[in-house]
N, C-alpha and C positions, 0 to 999 in steps of 0.2 A: 832965581837961584843961579843965574849967570851962565855964561858959556865956559868952555874948557880953557883953563889957564895953566899951561905947562910950567910956567915960571913959579907958580904957587907951590909946586911939588919939588922943585930943585933943592936937593939936600935935606928935605924934610924927613925926619926919622919916624917911620911908620912901622908898627908891629901888626902883623896879620895873625889872627888867632885861628889856627886850624888849617890843615891841608884839605884835600878833597876837591869836589867839583866846583866849589866857589872860592876856596882859599887860594888854590894855585893860580887861577886866572887873575885874581885880585893882586897877588904878589907880583906877577909878571907885568901887569898893567902899571902898577905903581913904580916898579923898577924902571920900566920904559919911560916913565914921566920924569925920571931923575931922582926919585925918592930913595932914601937909604932904608932898605926893607929888612926886617927880621921876622921870620915865621916861627911861631911856637906851636908845638903839637904834643899833646900828652901821650899819644901812641908812639911806640918805637918798634913796630913790626917790620917785616921785610918790605911790604908795600910802601910804608912811610919812608923807609931808608932810600928806596928807589926814587920816590918823589923828591925827597930832600936833595939827593945827588943831582937831579935835573935842575933844581933851583940854584943850588950852590955853584953849578957850572956857569950860571949867568951872573954870579956875583952877589947872590942873595944869601944872607945868613939864616940858617935853620937850626932851631933848638928842639931836639926830640926827647920825649920821655922825661926822666928825672934830671933836673938841672944840676950840673956838677957842683955849682957854687953853693947851692942852698939845700940840696937833698930833697927838695920838693919837686912836684911835677912842673914841667916846662911852662905850663899855662898858669902857674900860681904866682909868679913874680913878674913884675914889670921890667922889661929890658931897659938898661940905662939910656937916658936921652929920648925915650919915646915921647912923641908929640901928638900922636893919633893912633888909635887902635881900630883896625878893620876886622870884624869878626865874621866867621861863618855862622849860618843860622842855628846850628845845633848846639852851640856853646850856651849853657844856661846862665841867666843873669846873676846867679849867686856864686859864680866862679871867683876865686880870690883875685885873679888878674883884674877883674872889673872893679872890685873894691879898691885895689891898689890904684887903678886909674882914677877913680872918683876922688881918692885922697890927694892925688897929685894934680887934679884939675885937668885930666886928659880926656878928650872926647872919645866916645865909642860909636862907630858907624857899622852898619851891616854892609854886605856887598851891594844890596839894592840902593842904599843911601849913597854909596860910592858911585854907582852908575848914574844916579840922579844928578849928583854934583858934577859929573864929567860930561853931561850932555852938551852938545853944541848949541849955538844960539838959535838955530832953526830946527831944533829937535822935534820929533813927532810927539804929539800929546799922548798921554796914557789913559786908557780905559781900564780900570783896575777892579779885580774880583777877589774877594776872600769869603770865608764862611767855614763852618765845621765840615760840611760835605758839599760836593758838587762843583768845587772850584775848577778843576781841570776840564770837566765836561762843558761847563759854562764858558770858559775862556776859549775852548776850541770851537764851540758853537758861534761865539762872538766873532772869532777870526774868520770863520766860514761865511758869516753874514757880511762882514766888511769886505771880504774878497769878492763876494757876489755883487757888491756895490761898485766894484772896480777900483777899490782902494788898495794901495800897497801896505801890507800889514804882516804881522807875525804874532803867533802865540808865544809869549816869553815869560820869564820869571821862574817861579817855583815849578813850572811845567817841564823844565828840562833845558830850554834854550836860555843861555846866560844873558841877563840884561846888559852886562858889560859888553858882550859881543854885539848885541843889538844897537847900543848907543855909540860904540866906537868903530863898528865895522863900516865897510865901504857902501853897503846897500842903504839906500834912502827909503824911509817909510813915511807914509801919510799919517799913520796912527798905529799904536801898539796895543794889543790885547794882553794885559799883564795879570798873571796869577801871583798873589802874594799870600804867604802863610803867616800865621800869627807870630812865628819866630822872626821872620823877615821884617814884619811891621814893627816889632818891638825895637829894632835897631834902625828904624827909618824915620827920624824926627822931622825931616824937612820935605819929604815926598809930597807932592801936590798933584792930584790927578785931575784930568778934564772932568770925568765923572767916574763914580765907583759904586760898588754894591757889596753889602754883607748879606750873603744868601740865607744864612740861618746861624743860630747859635745853640750849641749843646755842649755839655762838659766833655772836654778832650784836652790832652796834653797838660793836665793840671799839675803833673809832677814837674813840668818845666816852668809853668807860669806861677805856681804856688797857690792860686785860688781861681775860682770862676770869675770873680770881679776883675782880677788882673788880666785874665785871658780875654774877657769881653773888651776891656779897655784897649788892649793891643789891637784887637780886631777893628775897633772903632777908629783907630788912627787913619784908616783908609779914607775916611770922609773928610779929614782935615784939609781945608783949603780947596775943596772941590769947586769948580767954576760953573758947571752947568747943571748936573743932576746928582743927587744922592739917592740911589735906588735901594729900597728896603723891601722886606718880605712882610706883607700885610698880615700873614698868619703867624708871624713871630714878632711879638711886640718888642722884644729885646733889641731887634735890629732897628726898629723905628726910634726907640729910645736913644740909640747911638747917633742917629741922624740929628735928633733934637739937641744933643749935647755937643755936636761938632761945630767948630768955628769955620764957616765956609765963606766964599766970596759973595758979595752982594749980588742978588738975583739968582743964585743957585737954588734949584727946586728940589723938594722931596717928592720922589716918584715911587709909588707902591706897585707891587705885583701880587696877584692873587689867582687861585684856581677857580674862584667864583666870578660872578659878574662884577666888572670893575666900576668903581666910583670915579668921579672926575680926578684927574692926576694919577690914575692907575692904569696898568695893563692887566687884562684878565681873560676869562674864557666865557663865551656865550654860545650855547648850542654847538659845541665842538669847534668853535672858531676862536683863534687868538686875536684879541682886539685891543686897540690902543685908544684910551681916553685921556692921554697925557700930552701927546705931541700932535694935537689937532687944534684947529683954529677955535672951534666952539666946543670945548670939552664938557660943558654943561649939558649940551643937547645932542652931541654927535659922537661917533666912534669910528675908528679906521680899522677895517679888517686887515690883518697881517698874514695869517696862515691858518691852516687847519691843524687840529690836534694830531691828525693822521700824518702830517708832515714831520712830526717830531719822532726821532728814532732813538730808543723805543719810546712809545707814548705812555709810559708809566707816570703816575701823578708827579713824583718828585722831579722827573726829567722834563715834564711840561713846565714846572716851575723854573727849572734851569733855563729853558728856552725863553720864557717870558723875561727873565732877568737879562739875558743876552740881548734880546730884542730891545729892551728898555735902554740899555747902554748904547746900542747901535742907533736907535732913534734919537737919543740925546746928541749924538754926533751928526745927525742930519741924514741918516740913511733912509732911503725910500722904502715903502712897504713891500714892493716886489722883491727887493734884495733880501729882506728878512725871510720871506717865504722860500726863495731859492737857496739861501744859505742854510736854512734848516733842512731842506730836502737833500742838499749835498752832503750834510754832515754825517759822518760815520763814527760811532762811539769807539773808544779805546777798548782793548781786550780786558776781560775780567770785570766789566761793569755791566751788570744784568745782561750777560751775554748768553744767548741760547746756544747750548752745545749740541743736543740731540733729543729726539723723542724715541723712547724705548718702551715697547709694549704699552703704548698709550699714555706714558708718563713723560712729562717734559723735564729736562735737566738744564738748570740755569746756573751760570757761574757769576756770582757777584763777590769774588774774593776781595775786591776793593773796599767792601763794607767792613772797615777795620775798627768801627766803634758802634755803640748801640744806636745812635741817631741815624747813621747810614743804613744799618741793618733794618731799622723800623721802616724807613722809606722803601727799602727793597721788599720787605714782607708785605707792605701795603699794596703792592702791585699785583698780587696773586690771591686767589680765593681759597685754595686748599693746598697746604704746603707740608712737605716733610723737610724739616729745617736741619741743615748741617752747620753746627756752630762750635765755638770754643777757640782758645788760643791764649794770648796775653791780654789781660783786661785793661792794663794801663790805669788802674785805679777806678774804673768805671763801675756803675751799678746797672743791673739788667732788669730791675723790677718794672720800670715804666715801659720798656720795650716789650717784655713778655705780657704784661697786662693789656697793652694796646693790640697785641697780635694774637692773643690766645685763641680767639674764635676761628682763626685761619689755619691753625696748626693741626695737622693730622698725626704728626709724630715729630720727634726730634732725635738727632744723632749727635753726640757730643764727643769731641776730641780736644787735645791740647792741655797745656799745663794748668790753666785756671778754669777749666770746664765746670768745676764744682760750683762756681759762682752762677753760671747759667742754669745748672741743674737745680740749685736752691731757689732761684727765681721762678723756674717752671713749677716747682713743688708748691710755692706760695700762691701763684697766680693762674696756673693752668694744670691743676692736679690730674685732670682727666686725660691729658696728652701722654701717650706712650713715649718713654724716654729710653734710648739705648746709649748708655755711657760706656764707651769703648775702653776707657782707661788707658789711652795710648798717646804718646807724644812723638813717636817715630814717623818718618815721612811715609812709610808704608801704611800708616793708619788711614790715609785717604781712600785707598782701595776698599778697605774693610768698611769704611763709612758709607761709601756709595752702594756696596752690596747690602748693607743693613737698611739704608734708605729705600732701596728698591724693594726690599721685603715689606717695609711698612707702607709703601705707596700703592695706590689703586689707580686704574685708568682715569685720566682727567686731572690727576694731581700734578703738582710741580715739586720736584726735588731741588731745593734752593740752597746753594752754598752762599751764605751771608753771615760770616763767622762772628761779627760784632766785636772782634778782637784782632789784635795784631798777630802777625804770622811767625815772628822770629824765634819762638820756642821750638818750631818744627821745620820751618822753611827759611830760605835766605830772605824772601820778601813775598808780598801778596801775589806777585806774578807767578812765582814758582808754585805757590799753593793752588792757584787757579789752574795751572798747567797739570798739576797732579790730579785735580778733580776731573779735568777734561780727559786725561789719559784713562782714568778709571771708568769714566762713562763710556768711552769708546771700547774699552775692553769688555764691559758689560754688554754693549750692543753686539760685539762680535760673538760673544759667548751665547747670546740668546738669538742671534740671527734676525733681529727685528729692530731696525732703527731707521729713523728719518732724520737726516742732518740738514741744518739750515745754514745757508751762507752768512 
């Protein structure tokens, strides 16, 4: 894919679709390379106007809101002379702008594709991670393992650190741990990773992709052109199918991970030990101990699977076993991911606000034996039947909040009619305090009150972080009221 060629961009007319965390850096980088940049953005609020003014001061053209010439949204029409579109991940493929680009024969790249094309000739290879759930945790585990091996690395991509910054900045890396969303992969036709994994596949973002088939296809792009290893989930056949369909470099291997005993060319778990039967000399007869399950924080089953995937990618890059162990021991999960908040009156309160879809919530619920479940929010077109059916035996009670809580309530009625349900009928932010109070009433000593909403948060909160913070505040208030709490760091 070549090194950076500034002359390629001189005078090239590029349209950037969307402002925000990826659009603004892309526009600035392209302008700095000599391109003639026009930014289109459908929003025309105060924040957008402030961002536009900043770009216009640099000599970048910005079109906000309704285009004066056509009466349509700024992102509906192709600016005259456009030779390339660079889009932010959130813009759906069915936008009129992209239809106009296809008709005119204009390519569309995402910001990840742009970063890939702008890499220098000695650029660090990418170890790439996608999946419906667990991406950020796995990428951060991977970065921790790589750092423990003494490698210069960073967790980048959808995780918050811009790939453009990583490939164009002054810091030199040996390898990058790259999180890629399905949105980003859709617009990244030529990205080729050293090794990559699809952690799992479950219905999500179908309103954006249009179908489960299209969603899976975009996830599968991460395997295209892999050089060393395509890492898949042995418990999720759909991920293995994507490996089979991928066009990879000669010699690239399919490597599975499993929570059971591993077969040859897999990583797995034996007697509480994470073991490798893939990157050893005699994988038919021997296995390499990497770490203990107890080294994984927290050691919930789905998180052990994340650790195995991270270990597989690191081993594909040549990392020694001791670094896998040390990296996992050093890793600390982000907030709002199965995060223990406090024990109150013998009941454990756990915040997994990051569980924004049924697949993530099911993994979270599987980590505890007796649960009072706080759920609800925006369903994003998801069904909750499989989640409830799989978790019914673990549920002591359920407390429902949020706009589309009725969908969860109906699934509970169908598959867990014995479970007491408190439908609070609220979508205000203060509902979380009431939910925690009601959950405390339903819980008995030894239970876990688990916030794993299985839904997005935007009907009630700015994001899942704010939802988790509201839960933690409510738990701390409950502890203060009862004067009986044990907090865990």
